[in-house]
C-alpha positions, 0 to 999 in steps of 0.5 A, spaced: 311 586 507 316 590 511 324 589 511 329 587 509 332 586 516 339 583 517 339 576 519 342 574 526 348 570 525 348 563 530 353 558 531 348 553 529 346 552 521 340 549 518 340 548 510 333 549 507 331 547 500 330 553 495 322 552 496 322 552 503 328 558 503 324 562 499 318 561 504 322 562 510 325 569 507 318 572 508 317 569 515 314 562 514 316 557 519 321 552 516 318 545 516 322 538 516 320 536 509 324 543 507 330 541 511 336 539 507 341 539 512 342 541 520 348 541 524 347 534 528 348 538 535 342 542 535 338 541 541 331 544 541 330 551 543 337 553 540 338 559 536 339 557 529 340 561 522 336 558 516 340 558 510 338 556 502 342 551 499 346 556 496 348 559 502 343 565 502 342 567 510 334 568 510 332 568 517 333 566 524 329 562 529 328 557 535 329 550 533 323 546 534 327 539 533 334 536 534 338 537 529 338 529 527 330 529 527 330 535 522 333 531 517 329 524 518 322 527 519 317 528 514 312 533 517 312 538 523 316 544 525 323 544 524 325 551 526 320 557 529 322 563 525 322 569 529 327 574 525 326 573 517 329 577 512 322 580 510 316 580 515 309 579 513 303 576 516 302 569 518 295 568 514 295 561 515 296 561 522 289 565 523 282 563 525 280 565 519 284 561 515 283 555 519 275 556 518 276 557 510 275 564 510 281 566 507 285 563 501 292 567 500 293 569 493 297 574 489 294 580 486 295 579 479 292 572 479 286 575 483 285 581 477 286 576 472 279 572 474 276 579 475 278 580 468 275 574 465 268 576 469 265 569 470 258 569 472 253 564 476 250 558 472 256 558 467 260 552 465 267 552 467 273 548 465 280 549 468 285 546 464 291 546 469 287 547 475 292 545 481 294 548 486 287 551 485 287 559 487 283 561 480 279 555 480 276 556 487 276 564 486 271 562 480 267 557 484 266 563 489 263 568 484 259 563 480 256 559 486 254 552 486 249 552 481 255 553 476 258 547 473 266 547 474 271 541 471 278 542 474 283 538 470 291 537 472 296 532 470 299 531 477 295 527 482 299 529 488 297 537 486 290 535 485 290 531 492 292 538 495 287 542 491 282 538 493 284 539 500 284 546 499 277 546 496 274 542 502 277 547 507 274 553 503 267 549 503 267 548 496 264 541 494 261 543 487 268 542 483 269 536 479 276 534 479 279 530 474 286 527 474 289 527 467 292 530 461 288 536 459 289 535 452 286 528 452 281 529 457 277 535 454 275 531 448 269 529 452 268 536 453 268 539 446 264 545 445 260 545 452 264 551 456 262 558 457 269 559 460 276 556 460 282 557 464 289 556 461 294 557 466 300 552 463 307 550 466 312 556 465 319 559 467 315 562 473 320 568 472 315 573 475 314 569 482 316 572 488 320 572 493 325 568 489 333 567 491 335 565 485 333 563 478 334 556 475 330 557 468 334 556 462 334 559 455 332 553 452 326 552 457 323 559 455 324 557 447 321 550 448 315 551 453 311 555 448 309 549 443 306 546 450 303 552 452 300 553 445 297 546 445 293 547 452 291 553 449 288 550 443 285 545 447 281 550 451 279 553 444 276 546 443 272 546 449 269 553 448 262 554 446 261 560 441 262 566 444 265 563 450 271 566 454 278 564 455 283 566 460 290 565 458 295 566 464 302 565 466 307 567 472 312 569 467 315 575 463 318 572 457 314 574 450 315 567 447 311 564 453 306 570 453 304 575 447 307 570 442 303 564 444 296 569 444 298 572 438 299 565 434 292 563 437 289 569 434 292 568 428 290 560 427 284 560 431 277 563 431 279 567 437 279 575 438 282 579 444 278 582 449 282 584 455 281 589 460 287 592 463 286 592 471 291 596 474 297 596 476 297 592 469 299 595 463 297 593 456 302 589 452 300 586 445 293 582 446 294 582 453 297 585 459 303 585 464 304 586 471 312 588 472 315 588 479 319 594 478 313 598 476 309 596 481 310 591 488 307 585 485 309 579 482 311 578 475 305 576 471 301 576 464 294 575 462 289 575 456 282 574 455 280 571 448 273 570 445 271 565 441 267 568 435 261 565 432 
């Protein structure tokens, strides 16, 4: 990734929602669903500046739609971005991506799966599977002879995950819609490997224009995160391995959740430190100010006999 570059100022302005603005910030085109507001006199081909809802200029480019169309459409490109704040390769526009040879994912997420070391033929249960990065990585390592069950409580996210799996040519993952804590009752004691990547405050996600997580969220989420980790423990066979991971940096959601599991459940930490991660209690942490990576935490736990 290169930058930051100054954003070209233009008479015409398009306002993007936070998620879209953060993607445009690093070079993605702006799509119509991400448009919050657009100058009504914008015409196709006009130079426009894309800003966030809080007024951060993130990129400039060429309008692909008229201003009123940008606000009304629920699909299609609104602005073709050519001068973002940061530039990165547009992986999704490559032939390799279209053929299913590529899945774009952060280095810490990749290393977390490598630390788990799934093996061909193992039974794998992913409790919070969507959008599918870690699950598809595991599937490619273990192959079609493995049994993989992917659970998520969000039907739309699960549908998008299924589309990604189809693009990657992975047709041996069983997807299940529902609360993982209830679904796993029929899977108790069957899994060699369990992945628990629960909802979190996401403070480590990059790029980020601003943070909306609250102190109350950081204190309230750990009980839910622990309940998912406990459900994962119930699914494991004796000797099975559990990966707990988050894309945040608060100890209440990371180290303290894992330490509670070690204290209250029959789990032992066996967490490999894969650089640029650093040891942090029973797990490891990736620090953005120490290495050019997203903030991230993972721990590998083994169910003792």
